[in-house]
N, C-alpha and C positions, 0 to 999 in steps of 0.2 A: 743360405737359407732362406736369407730376410731378405733378399733382395726384391722380391715381389711387393711385399708389403711396404718396403721404404717405397719403389717406383712408385705406388699407389699413393703413398702420402704424400711425396713432391706433387705429384699429378693436382691431387686434392686442393693442397697448397696454392699452387701455381694458380688455379682455377678461380679459386676465393680470393688471390689479389686481383686477377682480372675483371672481377666482379665489381662495378665504380659503387661506392661507397657513398650515401646520399652525403650529402654538404648538412654541417647541424643549421638545426633554422636560424633564419636570421632573427636576434632580439633588435624590439623596437628603439629605435634612438629617439629620446628627447630634444624638443625643441619650444621656446619659451617664446609666446608670442604677446607682445602686449600692444594693444589696442589705444590709439589716442582719441579718446574718450573718455567718460567716467560711467559710461552702462553701457549694455548692449545695443548696438546700433543695425541701423540695414546691414552694413557691409559684412556684418560677422555671419552672415547666411553662408558665404563662402567655408569658413571655418567648419560651420554646425552641420555644413549638408557633407562636407568631406570625413568628419568624424560618425557622421550617423548612416551613412550610404556606405563604411567601411574604405574609401578613399585612402585615407593616413595609413590604415591598417595594410591595404594592399602594398604600399609603399615603406611598412616597416617604420610608422612615425608615430611616436605619441607626442601630440600637440597640447600644451597649455596655456590657455588663453588668458590674461591677465589685463587689467583696464587701468589707464593712467588719467588724470584728468583733464589732460589736454594734449594737443599733438607735440607739445615743446617739450612736456614732461615725458611722454613715452620716449622722445627721440631722445632725450640726455639718459633716459635710463636704459636701454640700448647701447647707447652709444658709450655707457659707463661698464658694460659687461653684465648689468642686471638683466640681459635677456638679449635672446638671439634672432628675433624680427620684430619691427616695429611696423604696424599698420596705421600709416598716416598719412596728412599732406608732405607733398616737396617744399613748401614756404620754407617753414623752420631749419628743416636741413640745409637750404641752400643759403640762409640767412647768413645760420650758425658755422658755415665753413672757414667764414674769414678768423674765427674764433676758436678755432681747432676741433669743429666739431665735423667728424668722418661717417657719414652714412651713406649709402648707394639702394638707389631702388633697383630692383631686380623682378618686377612680378606686376603690371598694371591693372589696380584695382577697380578705377572705373576710367573710362576713355572721355569723359566729358569732365570739362572743368568744373570742380563740385561749388565753390562760392557763388552768392548770386544775390543782388540788394531785393526785396521784393514788400510790396504792399496789399492789404486786402483789395481787392475787387472794387471795392466801396469806396475806396480812399480817395479824395481830392487831389491826390498827388500824381499826376499824370506825364512829367516830364522830369529828369535829372535836377534841374534849376528848382522844383519845388518843393526839394526836401531841406531849402534854407532854413534855420529858425527850428529845426526838428533834433528829436531824440531817434536812434535807431539803435534797437536791439540786437544784439550778440550773444553768440553762443556760449563763449566763456571769453575771459578778459585777452585783451589785444588777440584774439583770434585772427587767425590768416585771411579772414574775410576783410577786413579793413584794408589791405591792400587794395584788391580789387575796387570797392567802393571808394576810396580814396581818390583813387583813379578815375574812374567814372564821374564824381561828383566836380572831380578840380576840371574834368572837362568840360565841365556844362558850368566853368566859371565860379563854381562855391569855393570859399578857404577852408582852412580846417577847422576855424572859429567858426565858421555858419553852420556846425551840426556838432553833435556827440552822440555817442557812444554809452550803452546800459546794458550791463548783462542782466540778459531774464530767461538763461537756463535753458530748457529743452521741454518737451512734451507737456501736460496740463498748463504748467507756471508760464511757459512761453506761448501758450495759445491764449490763456488769460491776457497776458500782458498785450496782446495783440490787438483780441476783440474791445480788450477794454478800454482800448484806445493810449495804454501807458507809454508805447513807444507811434514811432508814426510809421515804421514798417522795419524790416531786420534784415543785416547781414548775414545770410544764416547758409549752413549746406544745404544743398537743392535737395537731396535726399530726406531731411528732416522736414523741408516744406511739405514734399511729397506723402509725409505720412498724415501732415495734418489735413492736407485736400482729401485723403483718404479716411481717415479717422474721425474729422470734425466737421468733414464737408464743407472748409474753409475754399477760397477761391484766391488765387493770386494774382496779382499782375507783377511781371518780371523784369527787372533791370539789368541784363547783361553787359561786363566789361565787353565791347566790340573785340578786344586785342586777346582776351583770354577764352574767351566761350566756349573752343572747340578743342580747347588743348588739355592734355590730362595732368593732372596735381597731386595725385593720390594713389601711392603703391604701397607694397611690402618693401622694407630696406633693413639692410643689416651694415654692420661695419666693415670694410675691407678686409680685415682681419678675419671676422666670421664668413667672408665670402669665400676664402683661400683654406683656411681651417675646416669648415662645413660645407663644402661644397656641395658632395654627394647629397647630404642631409637635403640643402638646399635645392637641388635639383629634384629631388622628388618630391619635395613641398610643393614646387611649382605644378608637378605633372597632377600632384589632385586636387589644386587650386584651378587650373586646366578641366578637369573633368567635374568640378563643383560648377566653373562656369556653365556648360553644357549642360548639364544636370537641370540646373535650375531655368534654363530658358525654354529645355523640352518636357519638362515634369513639374509644373509649378505647383501644384497641387499636395507631391510628395516632398518638394522644396520646404513648402509653406510650414507642413508639416514640422520638419526636421527643425527649421528655426524656430518653431515656437518650444517645440522638444528644449533645444540648445540654451534659450534663453530661461527656460523654467517658468513659463506661460502655458498655462490648461488649453490645450486642442478644442475649444467647443467649437461649433458648426460655424458660428459670428465671428471668432478669431482666425480660424482659416477662412474664412470667406475674405476677410478684411486682408491678411498677408498673400491670399493669392494677388488680390484685386492692385496691390501694391507693387509685387511681383510684374505684374501686368503692366502697369503704369510705369515702372522705373526699368525697365528693359535699356533706355538711353542710356541707363548708368551704370550698368554692369558690363565686365569683362563679357568675352566673347560673342561680340555682337554676332559675327560669324561664324556659326556653329563648326561649320564643316573648315575652317581656315587652319593653317598649321603655325598660326603668328598668335594664337589665344595667350594673351597675357602682354604683349609687345611692349614696348615703351618705346622704342625710337629715340632720333638724336630733336624731332622737331619741337614736341612741346619741352624738352628741358631746355632747348636753343630760345626759345620764347620767353620761357617763365624767367629762366636767371636772366636775360637782358631787360625782361621787364622792371625784376625787382632792383636791375643795377640803374636802371633810369628812375627810378623812383627813389632812389637817394638807400636804398636798403643795403647795399652793399657797397664796400669802396670800389670792388672791381669786378668784370665778368666772372662768374664762379665756373671751371672748366666745365662742361656737359660731363665727359668722362667722369670725372668724380660724383655726379647726381644720380645718373643710371648707366645700364648696363643689361644687356639681352643674351647673356651667355648661357643663362638656362632655360631659354624658350626652345631652342631646338630638340632637348629633352622632354618639355612640358609638354609638346605636343607629337613627341613618338609613339605616335599608337591611330588605332585605324576609327578616324572621328564619325564614321556614318555607321560602324559597328556600334560603339558606345554608344549614337544618339536612339539607335535601336534598343539597346539594353536599358538605357534613362528612361524611355518610353514606356517599356512594359514594366517598369518599377511598381509595386503597390504599396 
C-alpha cells in the first residue's frame, strides 16, 4: 500500500536531481601589481578604469596596486615573489637576465618607445651634438632612458664624459629644474613630458633615438612560474586591460574621472579638463590604437628583437637575451575574445 507514495517520492527525487544546481559564486582572486614608479603615473589609468568600471570584478579579480621607487626595484620585488605583476620597462628585465632575473612581459602597455631626450622649445640646443658640456635631468638614478640617450649622443660624436646626468625627480620639481635652467634637457618618459606640456604649458623639442622610436619597451610582466601557476588569473587580468584600453579611447571623459578617483585627486572641472586633454594628446602611447583589433595588448617579437639586440650592441649584456624569455603573447587571444564593437557601444553609453 506504500508503493504509490514511494514511487512519487522517487520521481520527486529524480526530478530534483535533474535540475541543474547553480555553481557557487566564484570568489575574487587577488593579484598584486607593482608599478615601476614612486607615485601614480599616466599608465595607471588602465588599472583605475578597470577597477571603477567593474572590469576586474567581472573577471573575478581583486588587484592591489603598489608602487616601487624605480623600474629596477619593481622588477626585483616581483622576481623575488613579493608581487605577481610588475608594470615596468623591459630594459632592466633584459639587462638582469644574465644575472638570474626572470620576468616575461605578457601585455603591451605602450606601443611606442617610452624614453626620449627633450629640451624646451626656446633652448639653444638644436642638434644632438649641441649637448656637449651639458647636464641632463633624469627621472630616477640610472633610469633606462640613459641607454637610448647615450646611444643618440654617441651617434653625434659625443663621449660619456662630454655630458652628465642629474636626478630631477618628477612633477613640479622637474618642471622647476627645466624652466630654471638647472639642466639643459631631460632624458625622460615621453608620457611625463606630455603631462608637463598639458599642465604647465611647456613646449618641447624632442630627440628620438632613430632605432628605438617605434618599438615598445613597456609591459605588464610576471615570472615564468607565476605565468604558469596563475595563468587563469593573468589571462583574466589581460581581458580587463584590453577592455580598459578600449574604454579610455572611446570615453575619455569618464576614464578621466576614473583616473582622478583612483589617484585620490578631487575631480574638479579643471582637473577633469586637464586629464581629458592629456588622454587626447596621449592616444599614441596607450594600448588599443585600433579599438576593433583582436590584438590589443600584443607585444609581438619585433620590439623585443630590436631591444635585446640594441642592449647587447651597447655592451649592457654579454649575449643577446632570448626573445622568448622577454615576451609572450599567450594570453592575447583570451584578452580579445569578446565582441569589440558591442563593447565600444557599451563604453560610449557609460556616464
